[in-house]
RODO-2510 file (C-alpha; in nm, 4 decimals, decimal comma):
residues 344
     n   res          X          Y          Z
     1     m     0,9141    13,6932    10,5951
     2     n     0,8160    13,5024    10,9075
     3     n     0,5483    13,3168    10,7134
     4     r     0,8073    13,2232    10,4491
     5     r     1,0504    13,0908    10,7122
     6     s     0,7729    12,8950    10,8776
     7     f     0,6756    12,7416    10,5441
     8     l     1,0340    12,6403    10,4626
     9     s     1,0833    12,4870    10,8067
    10     k     0,7676    12,2780    10,7755
    11     a     0,8628    12,1753    10,4219
    12     l     1,2069    12,0571    10,5335
    13     l     1,0611    11,8612    10,8246
    14     s     0,8232    11,6858    10,5898
    15     l     1,1041    11,5516    10,3668
    16     p     1,1839    11,1773    10,4083
    17     v     1,5051    11,0861    10,5894
    18     l     1,7508    10,9148    10,3510
    19     s     1,9374    10,6784    10,5814
    20     s     2,1548    10,5515    10,2974
    21     v     2,3064    10,8959    10,2414
    22     p     2,6015    10,9588    10,4772
    23     l     2,6111    11,2758    10,6849
    24     f     2,8522    11,5462    10,5769
    25     g     3,2015    11,4578    10,6965
    26     q     3,1064    11,0990    10,7822
    27     k     3,3845    10,8537    10,6969
    28     k     3,3357    10,5235    10,5195
    29     q     3,3976    10,2126    10,7217
    30     v     3,7253    10,0531    10,6147
    31     r     3,7436     9,6757    10,5692
    32     k     4,0967     9,5619    10,6472
    33     p     4,3070     9,3597    10,6174
    34     i     4,2140     9,2133    10,2813
    35     v     4,3922     9,0565     9,9855
    36     i     4,2524     8,9833     9,6396
    37     s     4,4244     8,7937     9,3598
    38     t     4,3670     8,6752     9,0039
    39     w     4,2108     8,3374     8,9299
    40     d     4,1003     8,0583     9,1628
    41     s     4,4612     7,9571     9,2219
    42     g     4,4760     8,2789     9,4239
    43     i     4,3213     8,1059     9,7261
    44     p     4,6488     7,9508     9,8546
    45     v     4,8334     8,2656     9,7434
    46     n     4,6023     8,4740     9,9627
    47     e     4,6584     8,2377    10,2537
    48     a     5,0337     8,2873    10,2238
    49     a     4,9819     8,6639    10,2151
    50     f     4,7634     8,6472    10,5256
    51     e     5,0456     8,4955    10,7263
    52     v     5,1765     8,8523    10,7136
    53     l     4,8491     9,0479    10,7158
    54     k     4,7113     8,8792    11,0288
    55     h     4,9693     9,0606    11,2393
    56     k     4,8983     9,4162    11,3504
    57     d     5,2322     9,5362    11,2124
    58     g     5,2195     9,3160    10,9020
    59     r     5,2913     9,5217    10,5901
    60     a     5,0946     9,4819    10,2697
    61     l     5,4256     9,4938    10,0814
    62     d     5,5587     9,1888    10,2655
    63     a     5,2248     9,0141    10,2213
    64     v     5,2082     9,0482     9,8436
    65     e     5,5699     8,9397     9,8081
    66     q     5,5018     8,6289    10,0172
    67     g     5,1911     8,5491     9,8161
    68     a     5,3782     8,5796     9,4877
    69     r     5,6719     8,3732     9,6183
    70     h     5,4310     8,1003     9,7237
    71     i     5,3117     8,0370     9,3701
    72     e     5,6585     8,0888     9,2193
    73     n     5,7859     7,8125     9,4476
    74     q     5,5426     7,5584     9,3014
    75     i     5,7854     7,4310     9,0403
    76     n     5,5153     7,2413     8,8504
    77     c     5,3025     7,5545     8,8378
    78     c     5,2613     7,7608     8,5243
    79     v     5,3893     8,0664     8,7092
    80     g     5,7633     8,0709     8,7731
    81     l     6,0201     7,8246     8,6478
    82     g     5,7561     7,5574     8,5953
    83     g     5,5833     7,7739     8,3372
    84     n     5,5517     7,7122     7,9660
    85     p     5,8632     7,8102     7,7680
    86     d     5,8982     8,0487     7,4777
    87     r     5,9033     7,9049     7,1263
    88     d     6,2768     7,8356     7,1587
    89     g     6,2196     7,6193     7,4662
    90     y     6,3368     7,8589     7,7390
    91     v     6,1349     7,9777     8,0389
    92     t     6,1607     8,3538     8,0921
    93     l     6,0032     8,5290     8,3891
    94     d     5,8609     8,8763     8,4516
    95     a     5,7533     9,0373     8,7805
    96     s     5,6727     9,3711     8,9396
    97     i     5,6007     9,5022     9,2877
    98     m     5,4796     9,8394     9,4191
    99     d     5,4300     9,9736     9,7710
   100     d     5,2262    10,2455     9,9415
   101     k     5,4881    10,5160     9,8848
   102     m     5,5070    10,4873     9,5040
   103     n     5,8249    10,2804     9,5290
   104     c     5,8298    10,0135     9,2590
   105     g     6,0580     9,7571     9,1022
   106     a     6,0389     9,5154     8,8120
   107     v     6,2331     9,2527     8,6183
   108     a     6,1673     9,0975     8,2781
   109     f     6,3152     8,8298     8,0520
   110     l     6,4760     8,6752     8,3609
   111     e     6,6020     8,3175     8,3270
   112     d     6,6726     8,0404     8,5824
   113     i     6,5996     8,2525     8,8922
   114     k     6,3281     8,1041     9,1116
   115     n     6,1720     8,4138     9,2693
   116     p     6,1564     8,7055     9,0260
   117     i     5,9197     8,8937     9,2597
   118     s     6,1926     8,9155     9,5233
   119     v     6,4452     9,0268     9,2633
   120     a     6,1993     9,3004     9,1648
   121     r     6,1754     9,4090     9,5275
   122     k     6,5536     9,4124     9,5545
   123     v     6,5689     9,6389     9,2488
   124     m     6,3139     9,8674     9,4150
   125     e     6,4917     9,8866     9,7495
   126     t     6,8604     9,8867     9,6602
   127     t     6,8975    10,0628     9,3238
   128     p     6,7974    10,3992     9,1755
   129     h     6,6179    10,2094     8,8976
   130     v     6,2729    10,0604     8,8485
   131     f     6,3220     9,8044     8,5703
   132     l     6,6004     9,5546     8,4938
   133     v     6,5820     9,3038     8,2083
   134     g     6,7526     8,9984     8,0641
   135     e     7,1169     8,9287     8,1418
   136     g     7,1407     9,2472     8,3457
   137     a     6,8542     9,1373     8,5704
   138     r     7,0047     8,7909     8,6068
   139     a     7,3516     8,9268     8,6929
   140     f     7,1929     9,1578     8,9499
   141     a     7,0049     8,8655     9,1051
   142     l     7,3158     8,6479     9,1299
   143     k     7,5166     8,9337     9,2798
   144     n     7,2478     8,9755     9,5457
   145     g     7,2396     8,6159     9,6640
   146     f     6,9801     8,4565     9,4369
   147     k     7,0829     8,1165     9,3032
   148     a     7,0715     7,9953     8,9456
   149     e     6,8396     7,6981     8,9070
   150     p     6,8726     7,4129     8,6548
   151     k     6,7281     7,5038     8,3153
   152     e     6,4884     7,2122     8,3014
   153     l     6,1260     7,2277     8,1946
   154     s     5,8664     7,1035     8,4412
   155     k     5,6903     6,7819     8,3479
   156     e     5,3723     6,9561     8,2349
   157     a     5,5581     7,2328     8,0499
   158     e     5,7709     6,9814     7,8617
   159     k     5,4599     6,7886     7,7646
   160     a     5,2863     7,1061     7,6440
   161     y     5,5943     7,2217     7,4529
   162     k     5,6344     6,8933     7,2679
   163     k     5,2678     6,9076     7,1714
   164     w     5,3060     7,2669     7,0528
   165     l     5,6115     7,1820     6,8406
   166     k     5,3996     6,9554     6,6210
   167     k     5,2294     7,2606     6,4688
   168     s     5,4388     7,5489     6,6074
   169     e     5,1277     7,7646     6,5994
   170     y     5,1055     8,0654     6,8302
   171     k     4,7509     8,0988     6,9563
   172     p     4,6959     8,2368     7,3095
   173     v     4,4276     8,0540     7,5073
   174     k     4,1468     8,2913     7,6011
   175     n     4,0936     8,1478     7,9484
   176     i     4,3667     7,9005     8,0330
   177     e     4,2163     7,8305     8,3742
   178     l     3,8620     7,8081     8,2418
   179     e     3,9653     7,5484     7,9842
   180     q     4,1282     7,3355     8,2518
   181     n     3,8274     7,3747     8,4827
   182     k     3,6069     7,2035     8,2244
   183     a     3,7862     6,8794     8,3035
   184     l     3,7381     6,9076     8,6807
   185     k     3,4685     6,7167     8,8645
   186     n     3,4478     6,9398     9,1717
   187     g     3,2577     7,2357     9,0299
   188     p     3,3465     7,5298     8,8039
   189     f     3,5643     7,7080     9,0589
   190     a     3,7446     7,4155     9,2178
   191     p     4,1185     7,4762     9,2713
   192     n     4,2594     7,4576     8,9216
   193     r     4,5085     7,1723     8,9083
   194     f     4,6557     6,9180     8,6723
   195     e     4,6282     6,5505     8,7559
   196     d     4,9623     6,5647     8,9408
   197     g     4,8324     6,8433     9,1670
   198     s     5,0074     7,1353     8,9985
   199     f     4,8249     7,4563     8,9072
   200     n     4,7466     7,5578     8,5501
   201     h     4,8195     7,9267     8,5316
   202     d     5,0335     8,1860     8,3564
   203     t     4,9969     8,5031     8,5678
   204     m     4,9421     8,5768     8,9343
   205     g     4,8543     8,9304     9,0372
   206     l     4,7564     9,0293     9,3903
   207     v     4,6884     9,3490     9,5830
   208     a     4,6443     9,3909     9,9573
   209     l     4,5363     9,6379    10,2255
   210     d     4,7012     9,5926    10,5655
   211     q     4,5801     9,6771    10,9175
   212     a     4,7570    10,0129    10,9021
   213     g     4,5463    10,1007    10,5969
   214     n     4,8305    10,0833    10,3440
   215     l     4,8135     9,9237    10,0004
   216     s     5,0684     9,7270     9,7964
   217     g     5,0624     9,4972     9,4954
   218     a     5,2642     9,2338     9,3101
   219     c     5,2457     9,0561     8,9766
   220     t     5,4491     8,7563     8,8590
   221     t     5,4339     8,5530     8,5398
   222     s     5,6094     8,3192     8,3014
   223     g     5,4311     8,5005     8,0205
   224     m     5,2380     8,3520     7,7326
   225     g     5,3450     8,0022     7,6464
   226     f     5,5449     7,9643     7,3229
   227     k     5,5821     8,3409     7,2790
   228     l     5,8504     8,4943     7,0580
   229     r     6,1791     8,4964     7,2431
   230     g     6,2165     8,8311     7,4158
   231     r     5,8442     8,9051     7,4379
   232     v     5,7380     9,0925     7,7509
   233     g     5,3752     9,1445     7,8457
   234     d     5,2032     9,3815     8,0855
   235     s     5,2889     9,2083     8,4145
   236     p     5,6230     9,3786     8,4879
   237     i     5,5182     9,7166     8,3490
   238     i     5,4160     9,9605     8,6225
   239     g     5,0878    10,1217     8,5172
   240     a     4,9954     9,8352     8,2853
   241     g     4,9904     9,5058     8,4760
   242     l     5,0157     9,6667     8,8210
   243     y     4,9588    10,0053     8,9813
   244     v     4,9217    10,1236     9,3406
   245     d     4,8210    10,4689     9,4649
   246     n     4,7897    10,4621     9,8431
   247     e     4,5441    10,7526     9,8389
   248     v     4,3072    10,5722     9,6029
   249     g     4,3536    10,2004     9,5417
   250     a     4,5513     9,9172     9,3853
   251     v     4,4927     9,7287     9,0598
   252     t     4,6404     9,4340     8,8746
   253     s     4,5446     9,2362     8,5661
   254     s     4,5675     8,9043     8,3891
   255     g     4,5170     8,8076     8,0281
   256     q     4,6643     8,9156     7,6963
   257     g     4,9216     9,1677     7,8116
   258     e     4,9628     9,3468     7,4800
   259     e     4,6066     9,4740     7,5087
   260     v     4,6557     9,5969     7,8661
   261     i     4,9711     9,7853     7,7658
   262     r     4,7803     9,9744     7,4940
   263     i     4,5648    10,1540     7,7519
   264     a     4,8033    10,1591     8,0533
   265     g     4,5270     9,9498     8,2057
   266     s     4,5949     9,9310     8,5787
   267     h     4,6770    10,3002     8,6012
   268     l     4,3587    10,3789     8,4104
   269     v     4,1471    10,1811     8,6575
   270     v     4,3079    10,3637     8,9502
   271     e     4,2317    10,6974     8,7850
   272     f     3,8668    10,6017     8,7432
   273     m     3,8567    10,5162     9,1139
   274     r     4,0142    10,8549     9,1881
   275     q     3,7108    11,0080     9,0174
   276     g     3,4897    10,8315     9,2711
   277     k     3,4025    10,5173     9,0766
   278     a     3,3560    10,1936     9,2688
   279     p     3,6190     9,9256     9,1919
   280     e     3,3989     9,7158     8,9635
   281     e     3,2761    10,0183     8,7695
   282     a     3,6319    10,1454     8,7313
   283     c     3,7380     9,8072     8,5909
   284     r     3,4374     9,8060     8,3567
   285     l     3,5160    10,1494     8,2178
   286     a     3,8734    10,0420     8,1421
   287     i     3,7529     9,7237     7,9713
   288     e     3,5063     9,9245     7,7629
   289     r     3,7859    10,1513     7,6467
   290     l     3,9959     9,8478     7,5550
   291     v     3,7151     9,6752     7,3636
   292     k     3,6341     9,9959     7,1755
   293     i     3,9747     9,9779     7,0017
   294     n     3,8676     9,6701     6,8042
   295     p     3,5448     9,5001     6,9200
   296     e     3,5760     9,2020     6,6846
   297     k     3,9321     9,1290     6,7885
   298     a     3,8315     9,1599     7,1560
   299     r     3,5988     8,8614     7,1246
   300     d     3,9044     8,6413     7,0792
   301     f     4,1170     8,7426     7,3776
   302     q     4,0794     8,7765     7,7511
   303     v     4,1764     9,0597     7,9823
   304     g     4,0545     9,0923     8,3386
   305     f     4,1231     9,3624     8,5980
   306     i     4,0872     9,3310     8,9736
   307     a     4,0755     9,6424     9,1918
   308     l     4,0899     9,7178     9,5629
   309     n     4,0234    10,0666     9,6957
   310     k     4,1381    10,2429    10,0109
   311     y     3,8245    10,1337    10,1982
   312     g     3,8779     9,7642    10,1292
   313     e     3,6056     9,7583     9,8630
   314     y     3,6903     9,5366     9,5660
   315     g     3,5668     9,4538     9,2204
   316     s     3,6587     9,3063     8,8852
   317     y     3,5576     9,3132     8,5199
   318     a     3,6731     9,1204     8,2125
   319     v     3,6421     9,1253     7,8360
   320     n     3,4986     8,7741     7,8049
   321     p     3,3307     8,5286     8,0444
   322     g     3,5483     8,2882     8,2418
   323     f     3,7674     8,5191     8,4485
   324     v     3,7510     8,4697     8,8260
   325     f     3,9333     8,6176     9,1237
   326     s     3,9977     8,5225     9,4857
   327     v     3,9195     8,7287     9,7977
   328     t     4,0382     8,6678    10,1535
   329     t     3,9553     8,8815    10,4577
   330     e     4,0770     8,6462    10,7283
   331     p     4,2736     8,3201    10,7338
   332     g     4,0783     8,0288    10,5922
   333     n     3,7806     8,2252    10,4536
   334     g     3,8956     8,2713    10,0952
   335     k     3,6289     8,2718     9,8265
   336     v     3,6337     8,2670     9,4478
   337     i     3,4152     8,5196     9,2658
   338     e     3,3047     8,5070     8,9041
   339     t     3,3812     8,8276     8,7190
   340     p     3,1192     9,0049     8,5056
   341     s     3,2258     9,0591     8,1462
   342     y     3,1676     9,2845     7,8459
   343     f     3,0738     8,9964     7,6184
   344     k     2,8264     8,7462     7,7614
***
């Protein structure tokens, strides 16, 4: 017996030390605060969010709302009232927000209200409901101090709508930002703007981790340009375009919302992270499930997920090339990262 113990002891001592394997009970280092957002136009959005996150008591919930409001306030931007209209010529807005305690709120088919993300938060905080739509959402907004804005198309939206009316053909652009980037002279990931300085975009999703270690997320959109009147995509749907579980992580998406809805995409990514998958792998597994539904069809649309886990680790994955996302860990250090994709 003693010889056996001696042999085992010597054998264990001879094993190499694996420094990359954490000791039992060792905690991961948490990187916070951090905010990530869809597309390269997320850089100024992240900066707005960091005005909140840089403070010790700054809440992720306040940060994501401020980031979303920032892009909604750019009237010539394709998020918010400056966005492309539906096929009848009206701009309709969708938004959702979710905090670290599973509280959530959303609005859809909202007209002439400038900041749908703040209306969504008001729904979350002052009503027993999660989702208000159409005239009901608008009446709620007006009753709570939001002002009705003039129903005028932005310069770029009016130009795009008149061009669309010539054929009246509904064909979603696979990578609206990528297409615009081709015309830029400052590199593939330069801030994506029209000649007048406005952003070209149709969805802004962002998720953040604050200094207290809490997660929140927001998503705001004018939806697909020239859509059927009444169409709602994934952005305002909790579990599709946005999902936050403070024990695990936060996820949002951009792209063809109908496809995200089919698989409850953001919730699915969070569940993969719950199983121990890293953010990028979790996004990849969700994309693979989506593509599997109809691989040939998937070649013609774009969906991208971005994910942030409880440790401040982030990742992204998309169906097709061209999707990018923005990451900021301190004021002024935002960077744009190209997302790997299923199809090359």
